[in-house]
Structures are given as C-alpha cells and as structure tokens.
N, C-alpha and C positions, 0 to 999 in steps of 0.2 A: 574585122569585126564588124559588124550590122549592131543598127542603132535598139539598143536596149528595151524590152520593155518595163514598161511602171512595176516601182517596189524592186528594183536590183539589188541582189547582192554581191558578193564576190563570186559566191556558189553560183549564181545565176550568169554569170561574166564566162568562168569558165563553159557552162553547160551550150549557155549561144556559139560559144567559140567551139567547142568539140562539135556540134551538132551540124556545121560547117565545115566541116571536116571532113570529105569523102573517101573511104579509103579506094587505090587504086586497082587491089586484085580480087578477084570474087572469091578467093577464098577469107578474108578480111570484110569483105561487106557481109558475107553469112557470117562469123564470128561475132561481128558488134549485133548485127540483125539478131543473134539466137541470145546475145548477154539481156538487149533492152525488153526482148520477146519475156524472157525468165524470170525479169525482176518486172516489170510493167504491165505482162501478158496474160489475160484470162480467155481460158476456155469457153465459147457457148456450145449451145446446143438447140437445133431448130427443131420444129415443128415434129419433123420425121425423124428425128434424133440426129441427125445428119452433124457434123462438128464445122464450128467456127470459130475465128481470133478473135479477137478483140485487146490493142495496147492503149496504153492511158497516157496523158504527158503535161505536162503544162506547160509548156516549152512551145511557141509556134512553128520555131526553126527546127525543133524533133520533130514533130510532125510531119513537116515535109520530107525530114530526112529518111525514116520512119515508111512513109508511101512511097519514095524514090528506090528507097530500100528492098521493097516487097515485091515494085513492080520489074524491080531489072534481074533482081536474083530468080521470082517463081512466077513471072508474068501475071499477075493480079493488082489488081486496081483497087485496094481500099478504101472503105466510103469513109470521109471525114469528117465528124461533127464536133459542133465547139458547144462546150454545155457553159455556162455560164453561172458561177457563184452571185448567190444572195446576199449572203454575208458579206460587211467590208474587208479590204486586203486580201483578201483570196482571188487567187489568181483562177482565171478560164481552166476550163479542160478540153485537151483534142483528142478525140477518140478518133484513133484508124480502127475501124472493122474489114476484116474478113467476111464473108458471108457465108453460114453454112454449106458448106457441099461434099460429096467425096473425094474430093485433093486436096483438102486443107488438110488429113490427118497425116499424108506421107509429108508436107510440109513442115508438121509439129515433129516427128519422127527426126527430119532433116536439121529441125534449129536444137533439137534436144532435147526437147520437152515433153516426149511421148517413147516408149519404147518401143520393141519389134511387134509384142504383142497390145500394146495399146493402152496400158498404163502408163502415170506419171513416174517421168525419172527425174530422180533427186541427182542435185549436184551437176555438174558441168562436164558434158558429152567430152573422151578426152578428143575424137576426131577435131574438136571445132579450135585447137589450142596446141596442133604439133607444131605449129611454126612460130618464131619468135615477134614475125610482121601478125601472125593471127591472133596472138596473144595480148599484144597492142592494143586491138583491136575491139577483143574482146573488155578489155577493162576500160577504153573509150567508151563502149556503150552499158559495163556497169556504174562508171561515172555519170551518165544520163541518165540511170535509170533511179540508181539512190544513192549517189553521192554527196556529198559536201563538205567546204573547204575552211576556215577561217583562217585569220595569221593578219590582215594588214591590221585589223584596231583591237585585236583579243591576244589570248594564249595561239600556237601554231596546231589545228588540227584538222585533219583528212580524216574523215569516217562514209564507210560504205553498208549500207544495212540490209541485210540479207533474212527473209523469212525462217530461216532453217538453218541450223547448227552444222548441218553436210554443207550445205550450199556456200555457209559465210568460210570454211573450212577450206573449200576450194576455192573460195576467192583468194584468201588467205595465202593459200600455198602457190598459186597463180601470180599474184607482188611480188611473193618472194622467189621465184626465179629470177627475177632480177637481183643480183648481187648488190645495189646500194640498198635496197628496199628489206625494210624486216615489219611486215605486219603483224600486228596482236590481234586476239580475239578477245570478246570479252561477251556473254549472254545478259539480254535486259528484258523483264518482259517478256514478252512473245519476239524477240528481233534477238538476229544475233549481231553484234558491230566488229568491224573490220575496220581498225583505223592505223593511221599513222602522225606521231607527233613531233617527231623532229622535223625542224625547219627545213634542213637537205635534203631529207627525202621524200616531203613530199615536193620541192620542186623537180627532186628527180620524174616522180609520178608525174610532175604536170609536163614535163619531158617527152616521159612515157607518149603519154596516151594524145600527144600532139598539142597542147593546147600552149603554144608557146608566146603568144600574146601576155595570155595571163600570167604566165612564168614572168614575163620582164616587170607586171606590177607585184607580184607578189617578191622579187627580188628587190625591187626598188624601195616597197614597203620594208624589207629585212634589212638591207643596209640601214635605211631610215632609223628603224625600230634599234638596229644594236646601235648609232651612233648616237641617239638619244640616251639610250643603259647606260655606255661609257662617259658621256657628259655626266650622269646623275650619280653615277659610280666615283667620279674626281669628287666633285660636289661633295658629296656627303664625304668622303674620308678628309678633302680639306678643311668642311663643318667639324668632323669628329677629333680632325687635330688642333682645327683655334680653340676647342673645344678644353683639349688636355691641357695646352698651351694655358689658357687662363684660368685653370684649376689650379695647374703646376704654379704660377704664378703668384697666386692668392696665397696659398700655403707659404710659400718661400718671403712674402711680404710678411706673413703673419708670424711666422719665426723672427723675421731679423727687427722687426718691430720690439715684440718679447725681450730680446737680445739686449735691444736700446735702451729700453725701459730698465730692464734689470741693472744691466752693467753699464752700459755704452759701448759704441760701435768700438770707438778705440781703444778697448783692451784684445779685438781681434787681429790675426795678423796682417799685414797689410793687404796679401791680395785678398784675404775673405774681406775685409772692412772695404775695399775697392768696389768688389759684384757686388755687395750688401748695399753700398752707395749706390751704385747704378740701377740697380732694381729698384731702387723706391723712387730715383729718378724719372725712371723709364717703367714704368708697371707694367705698359702694352707691349712692350718690346720682346720679342723670343730669343731665345739662345744663340740664335746666332747673331743677330743683331748688337744682342751685349757685347759678346765676344768682340764685334769688330770694333767697338768704344774703348774698347781698354786700350791701357797704356802698360808695356804692347799690346798687341791684338792679339786675344785667345780663339781657339778653335771652340767647336761647338760641347766635347763631350768635356774638356778643361772646365769651361764655363758649368756646367753640370754635377761634375765634382765639386767643384767649388759649394754649390746651391745645398748639397747633400751633406756638407761637411758640417755649414750652418744652421740647417733640418735639424740634424743630429745633437749638434752645439746645441739649440731650444727646446730638445726632449729632453735633455738631462738635465737643464733647469727645471723644465715643467716638471718629472720625476724626483727632484731637488726638493722641490716645492711642497709637492703632494707628501713626502714622507716626512719633512720636518711639520706640516698641517695634522699629518697621523700622530708626529709623539703627544704634540701638541694638545689634544685631544683626547 
C-alpha cells in the first residue's frame, strides 16, 4: 500500500488499497469501471448536443485507475483536472473527463448507463456481472465509488450509498450472491443505504473485493477489541461478585451481632457458633476462605447453609421483638 493522503481514515486506507488492485481480465476491468462510473460519473452535453462523460473522485490513486481503465478498455484518454477545496479539511477532487463526441454514447451503453434507445438505464446491467470474478470487481468499484467502513475504534459497520432504491436493491442482491454475506437495505433521506454490521461479514467483504492488507488491520483490531471486551466482562463479573460477597457479609455480621446482643453466641449449636465467631473475626473473607479455616474444614455450600440458619434465627428474634412491641402499644 502506498503513502496515504493527509486526513486518512480506515475507509480511505481501504479505498487506497483497492485503487491499486488492477483486474487481469478485460471483463473484470469493465465491471469495475462500470460500477465507479455508475456511482461517481455524470453525463455532460457539448455545444453541439454531443455526449461526454465526467467521473469525480477524492482519491488520486482512484483517479489514476479510472484513467487507465478508460484507456485500456475503450482507447480514450480522459482529461484529468484537480479541484482544490477552499474549506478546511476538505479533500481535493479529481475529475476525469471524456470530452463530448459521437463515440461516448457507445461507451455509456457498454458500461450499462444508457439503454439501446439512449435512455438512462436503472440498476446494474446484468451482462456486467455474469461471472463471480466480475461480481467481485463490480463490488470493488462500488466501494471505491460510495463505500465506507468502520470498526477499528467504534462499532462495526460497512455502508454503500446508492442514489436510488433500484440501484441499492441491485447492489444488495449482488452482495448476497456470496453465501457468507447478508446485506440489508434502508432508505435515508434521498439516498438508499446498503450495509453490513457483522464483523465477520465485513471481513469477508474485504476479502471478496481484494483489500487483503486492510483485512489484516481489521482482523487485528477485531481480535484486540475481543480481548478487551473479554477482560472487561471478567472484571465486571468479579466486581459484581465482590459486591455481592460484601453485601452478604454485612448481612451476616448484622445477624450475628443481633443474636450476640440478645442471647449470646453460646446458646447456638457449636457448628453455628464456630462459623459466627469466624465471620466476626474475618469480615472480609468469602465463604470458601471461611470454610478452609474451620475445624474440620467445610465446603462453600456448607458454610452458606449455616449462615442462612443464623440469618433466619436473627430474623425470628426481630419478629418476636416486633410482636412484643405491638402488644405493648
């Protein structure tokens, strides 16, 4: 992968890598060029009503690729211009213009933009995506034209923006030809969004379009995020357990002290008196630790059973006091 342009994001890294993937087969070159043209292209009309083509991109590597695809497939040399943006943090735009001529309508028909009658063709021309390799190339062009992907620092999300529901539906259907992918479609304002949210599906999509370097970065981030989430779950679980243990210990100590104040611990069975005194001496110990220092040692469930008896005994004392107070009133 080459040097990234300033202000790059993960989406920009993916596009920069894909712009440097050049299809070997002529059918794949045509499919990718057709997708880019469909999403980033516009028809221009000359003074004599002749038709031209203009494709706009924010990536210099993509502009070079579009220029080469046009030249290799159709023998035309587009005119490349750079439009500098005045506003801060706005990328420059690269425009590849095929000047109006009588040859351009034929190019647009082959690219699936115009019908035989000269009308704008909706959706994807089926002849362009007959083969699996062409489907992969078309999707590569779609991502170069309108794609974005996140997941390194935030939630996993891959999105492709189409300007019509027909085109969005065709793109979703094309993605779903691959068994591991399940794209979804929603309408937002004037656009139609095709998206993937499962990290495994996004990884498969990157593989399909040929972004292997970006895939490695994505997978590394996914593994790291998974480890962090696992650690957080363990810490949260341990924190919750510590809180439960502390709350239980407080309740146990309160019950033991009530019994001691009212009747004294000596009235208890020896097994209950032992665990009661150990709890007062070891307020921060958990059930397992208390069981290990008992004579003889006792398991966690056994210790817990004795504490339940102590708590029930203390509650009975409270109830008796409440009834006595009620009669006195």
